[in-house]
N, C-alpha and C positions, 0 to 999 in steps of 0.2 A: 771696423769696416762699415758699420752703420752710418757714422759721421761722414766718412769719405763719400759714400754713395749719395747721401743727402746734399753735401756741398757740390758735388759734380752736377747733380740735378738742378741745384740752385743756380749754378753758373750758366748751364745750358738754357734754362728758362729765362734768366735775365737777359742773355744775349738775344734770345728769340724775341722777347718783349721789345728790347731796344731797336732791333732791326725792323720789326713789322709794325710797331705802334709808337715810334718815336715822335710822330706828328701829334700824338694825343698824350700830352704829358700827364694829365690828370689820371687817365686810365692806367698809364704805366705805374704811376705812384700807387694807385689803389691795388693793382695786382701785385706789385712789390711788397706792399704792406701785408697782403694775404699770404704771400710766400714766407715772409719773416715770421708771421704769426704761426704758420705751420711748422717752421723750424723750432720756434719757441715751445710749441706743444710737444714736439718730438723730444726736445731737451728735458722737458719736465716729466713726461710719461713714458718715454721710450725706454725699453730695457733690452738692448740688443744681445746682452750676454746671458739672458734668461734661457734656461734649457727649454726645449720644446716638450709639449705634453700631448702627443697624439693620442687619440681615443679609438679604441677598438670598434669595429662596426657592430651595431646592435644585434643581439642574438635573434634568430628567426623565431617567429611566434610558434609556440608548441601546439601541435595539432591534438585535440582531444578525441577520444574514441567516439564513434557514432552511438547515439542513444538507441535503446531497444526499439523505439518507434522507427528511427531511420533504417534499422537493419531489417525489420519485419514488415514495414509498410508496403513495399512492392508486392509481396505475397498476398496480403489481405486487401489492399486498396488499389493495386495496379500501379503502373509506372509510365503509361503512355497517354495521359490525359492532361488537361490543363492545370489541374491542381498539383500534379506531380512536379511540374516545372517550378512552381513557386515553393513547394515544400522542399525540394532539393536545394533551391537557392537559400532558403532559410537555414537548412541543415548545414550548409557550407559556412555560414556565420557562426552557427553554434559550435562547430568544431574548432574554431579559433577562440572560443570563449565569449564571443559577442552575442549573448543570448538576447539582449535588448533589440538589437537590429533584426534578429531572427523573428522576434514577435512582431515587430513593425512590418516586416515584409508580408507576413501572412495577414495582418489586419488590412494592409493596402489591397491585397488580392481579394479579401472579402468585401471590400467596398464595391468591387466590380461584379462579383458573383456571390451575393450574400446567402444564397440557398445551396451552397456547395458543402455537402456534409464532410467530405475529405478535408477541406480547409478548416472547418470548425474542429475536427479531431486534431489536425495539425496545430491549430492555435492552442487547444488545450494542452497538448504536449509541450509546446514552446513556452507556455506560461509556467508549467511545472519545471522545465529546465531553468527558466529564468529565476524561479524561486528556490533554486538549489535542490530540487527533487521533492518539494512539498506541494501537496494539492491545495491550491488557493481557492477562494470562492469564485474568482474569475475563471479559473481552469474548470471548475465544476460546471459553471454556466456554459462554457464552450462545449464540453462533452455532452451536456444535456441538450444543447441546441442541435448538435449533430445527430443525436438519437431521435429527436423530434422530426428532423428532415428525412432520415433514412432508418426507421425503426426496425426493418428487416435486415439491415446490413450488419455483418459481424464486426466491422472495423470500430465503430464507436464504443461498443461495450468491451471488446477485447483490449483496446488501448487505454480505456478507462481503468480497466483492471491493472494493466501495467503501471499506470501512473499511481494508482493506490498502493501497489506493492513497493514502488520506489520510495514512497513516503512512509513506509513502515506499517501501512494499514493492510496487513496480510490476510486477516480473516475476511475483510470486505472484499479484497481482490478475489479470494477464493470463491466467495459467494457469487460474485459477478460471472466468473469463468464457468462455474458449475451450472448456473442458470443458462448461460449461453450454449454450453455443450449439450445440455438437455434439450434445447430447442433446435439444435442444429440437424439438418437432414442427414441420414446415414451416409449419403454419398458426398457430403460437403468436404472439399479438399483441405479446408482450414480446421477441421476437427483435430488434426494432429497437432497443430500449433497450440491450441488450448490445453490439450492433454499434456503437452511438454511443460507448460507453465504450472499446471497442477502437480505434475511429477516433481518439478524443480522445488515447489514449495514443500512437498512431503519430504524430500531429501534434506532440505535445509532445516526443517523441524527435527528430523531424526538425528541429524548431526549436531544439533544444538545451536546452529548459526542464527536462527530466529526462534522466538518464543513458541511454545506449543499452541495449538488452536484453542481458543476459548469456547468454540461452538461444538456441539455434538458431532461425532464422526457421521459424514454424509453417506447415503447409500451409494453403491458402486454405480458408475455411469453405464448406461446401456451400450 
């Protein structure tokens, strides 16, 4: 059937060329040669009897769970400010595994507002996510910059502890959280979030999921 179709098309094209361009013999000859070349190419490479090989549509990208930062950020840092928009956008890329894009989005936001502590905390978290959960020197600098801008805000220290714990530095994370809890006002609504992290560490140690603490047991929190 492939040859039949090609021959029918060749006859139709030749008839059209002869009718509409018979006054220009050179052009007719040129187009006729091109048509013969196409037929020769089909005869050489054409495989009309070859079975089709349809491909299935690509599988949708797997959505990764939110990081601890994304889950707890609204409670400790708010969700109705300029930084929240950029952080939410970065987190949407992180959920698809595109951690590099997540870092770049926050970096672009920081070029506009370089003194935004929330964005620096978000950058530290994004860099940790991009490094597979490890605290890198660049992430350390980002958290430190956030703490310099907002020394009294719980967000930088709390999420710095989260990043330390994600990288397996549990004793350091515990120290950061205990110091933050000790300095928190009794009425602070975020004291419960810190205590939950400390309780989770204690339970993980008790069950053997993480190594026991190398530091002496701390005094109970007030």
